[in-house]
N, C-alpha and C positions, 0 to 999 in steps of 0.2 A: 841700680835701675834709680832713677831718679822719681820721684812722685808729681809730678806734674798734673793731675787733676784739675779741668775749669780751665786749663789753657787752649789755645786757637794755634794749627801749623798750616800753613799756606804755601802750596806747589806753586811756584812760577818760572819761567822760560827765562828771563832775562832779567838786569837790572833797567829797571822803570815799571815793569810789568805789576810788582807787588804794590805801587801806588798807584797806575793808572785802573788796574783790575779789582784792586780789592782793600783801597787808601785808607775808605770811611772805616769799613770795618776793622782794622788794625788798628786805627787810631783807637778807636772808642773799645775795645777789650786791652789794651794797654792801658786805655787812663781809667778803667775800670781796676785799673791792679790787678790782671790776669796776666799770668804767661802767655806769651806770644813766639812763635816761633817761626823765622820766612828760610824757607830753602828754597834757593836757586838753583837752576838747572845749567844754566854757562854764564859765559862774564859778556856777551851779547858782539862776541869780534867782529862779525859784520854787520852791524847795526849801521843804518844810515843816519851819515853824521849833518845836521843841520849849519851852527853858527859856521861863518865862514871862515871865524877864526880857528878853528878845530876842523879842519876842512883837512888838513894834512894826517887827520888821527883815520882816514874813512881809508887809507893804503897800506898803513901800518895795524895789524891785527893785533897784535902784540900792543899794542900803545895804546890803539881802542880801549882792550880789558881791562887795562890798570886806570885806562880814565874812567870808565866805567864804573868798575869796583867803589872809585873812591865818590862817584855820582849816590851810588847805591849807600857807601855807610850814610851820610848825609842823609838821605830821602830817608832811613830806619831811622837816626837820631830823631826826627823831624815828627815822624811819623809816633815817634815812642818807644820802638821796637829794640829792643836788645840782643836775642837770641839770633843771628843767620847763618846758615852752614850753606856751602856750594855744594850742590850735592856727589860731584865726583872728588869729593874732599869728605865726606859721609863714612862711616863705618866699614871696612871692602867686600864683608861678608863673604870674605874668600873669594874673591874678583882679585886680579892684578890693577892696580897702582892706573889710575885712568884719568883723561882731561875732557871735559865734555866741552865740546865749541858749538856757536850756534850755528846752524845750519843755515842761513842764509834765505834772504825770500823775495819775491817782485811782488809790487802791485797787479793782480789783474781787474781791479775796478776799485772804487771809492769805497766798498767796505769788505774786500777779499784780497787778502793777498793766496800767491804760490810757493813752490820750493823755487829756491834761487838755487845759485850752485854751491857744492857743499865738500867740506874736508873727506877723509876718511876717519875724520874724529866729530863727524858731526852730531851734535845730540839726538836727532835722527834716525840714525843707524846704530844708536845704540841698542843690544837688543833688553828686548822688555824686564827680563826677568832680571837681567844683570843691574840693570836701573832702579828696581825695585825691590830690590833685595836690600841696597842701600839705602832708599826712602825707608821701608820696613824698619831698620835699623832706629831710624832715625823716628819712628811713631812709635814704638817701644819702649823709647829711650823717655821720650816728652809727654807720650799720654794724655793727648792733646782730648779735649772733649768734642771738637770740631777740625774736622779738616778741609779745606776747601780751594778750589784748582779751577780751571777750563772745564765748560762743558764740550762733547766728541769735535765739535766743529773749531775747537782749541780758540773761542769767541770771534777772531774773521779769518780764522786758516792757515795761519802763520804752521808750517812744519812741526817745527818745536813746542807751539803750542800743543797743537794734536797729538803730539809725542807722548809730552807732560799729563795731558791726561791721562793718556793709556797705562801710562807711568805709575800715578797716583791711583788711580784705580786697583791695580795689578796689587801695587805695594799697601794698601787700606786692608785688604784680602792677605795677604800676608802675615802681616802683622800682627792680626788675631792669634797666627799660632805663636808659640814659644819659637823662640831664635834659635833656628838648626844646629847652632854651636854650639848651643847650650849656656849662653846669657842668659839675656833680660827674657821676661815671659811675655808672654802674649799680650793685645792690647787692643780690645775691639773697640774702633773708632762707633761713640757714639753718632753723631750727624755728620753726615757728610754733602757736602755745598758745591754747587757751580754757581760762578760769577756772572751774570745775567747781565740782561740792559731790559725793563719794561719799554714795551715799543712805542705804547702808546705815550708814555712821556720823554721817550726818547725822540717821537714826530713834533709832539706840544716843546719839546727844549730848541728843536730845528727853527719852527716857525718862531721864536721869544730869540734868538738870534739874530733872526734880520733884521728887528729893530737894534739892538746894540752891537753889531758886528763891523769891523775896521773895514776899510775898503778891502784891505787882504790880511790874511786868507778869508775864504768865504764858506760861510756853513752849505751844509748839504740842501737841497730842498727835501723838505716833509715827507713828498711822498718818493725821495730817492731809494735803493735798496738800503735793507740793514743789511747789518753782521752776521751771524750765525749764532752771536749771544741772545740776538732779539727774541724776546719771547715774549705772548701777550700778557698782559697784568696778571688774570687768574690764573698765569703758572708760576706767580712770584709767592716764596714762599716767606722769604727772612726780607725786610728792610734795614738798610741802615740811615738814621738821618743824619746826612754830607753837612746841614748846617750846624750842628754839636762840636762837629770836629774842621771845620770846613781851612780856618788857618791854618793846621798840621797839612792837612791834605794840599792844602796852594804852597807850601813851604817846599814839599817833599816833590813837586812837583818841578816846582823853579830849581830844586836838586839835579834834576836829573835835564841839562839844557842842554846836552847833545844830541836829545831825541823829543824833547818835547818841546817846543814855541808855544810864544801870544798863550801865557796863563794869565787871563783877568777874574777874579773874582769881586763880586754885588752880593747885597742883600736885599733888593728891594726891588726883587720879582719873583710869581710864583711858580715859574718854568723852569727857571736857571737859576742856578746859582753862579757862575762863572763861565769861563768856555778853556778851548786848548787846542792844539794841530799837534799834528805828528806830521813826518816828513813827507808826508801825500800833499802836504798844504790845503788840507780842509779842516775847516771850524767845526769843532766837536765841543757838545753843552756840557757844561759840569753840573750831573740833574740833582735834584734838591735829596732822594735817597736811592744809597746805591741798593740796587736788586740780585737777588742772589733764590736762584734754583733746588729741591733738593734731590739727590740722585735717585732717581727714582725705581732702581734694585737695592739699593739699600733701607737695609731694616732700619729706621731712627727712634733712637733713644730719649726720652725728656734729658732737659740740659736746663741748667738756668742761667739766664741770656742775660749779658750787661744792661745796661741804662743804655738808649738812645739807639736799641738794636727793638725792634720787632716781630713776631715770627707765627707764623699760621700754624705752625708744626704740631700738631696731635699730642 
């Protein structure tokens, strides 16, 4: 068992999600010299490839997975994260060897994704108890102060994100009990966070992009539909000052070139720090602060938060 108190553990579905959803939090934690672990549930085999010079990867899931692994390694280096685990490579917890694959998705609208075609190895088909047992083993070993992942809607509806939320929620409960095989002692996570978007800040950021956006891609209208991660500002309990780690976040976004495009940053505006777009070609703002809500069913405990992280947790 490793003494990792003070650490942060982030649970993500695919390479690039760690940067897009929690990049500033990861960088701020790492900059404070505290342990940071990223657990990735799949290798993104069915991601939609953006650059024309990488288009051949879209028809070769194994090659795309290998490419995205290399992008992930570069992004984690940019964020200052040195501890990474693919969930299917974690302690088997009594389960047979597995390979968790990207379940695929389709865009249903600007802010909403849905299930795509899936293989028999799709992560969304993995029983929650199996995946949660693997994640619980990682939590018992790292013993983090904070676990962070998606809200129940998966941020924007991707089936792997939705499943990752279920797995994370089951894993933190399971990790509080000792390893059933007689290994590590149980660890009760003090704080459980969901990555969110302050809906007021998001709408202001969309408005701001109208003044600075290139001819293409274009941002959403301020009053356009928002993803499930968007919440009223009064629901936000933790915020991270993105400007303090903006360079790290920009480099990490750029590392995920197969999935992220149009990355730009600036420091002379109040509502945005930059922009990026995904495969749907919709420009999104990099907001001045990363927002998080606390799991409403998880009893929070006091911890020491690093610099550039402000919290309303009692």
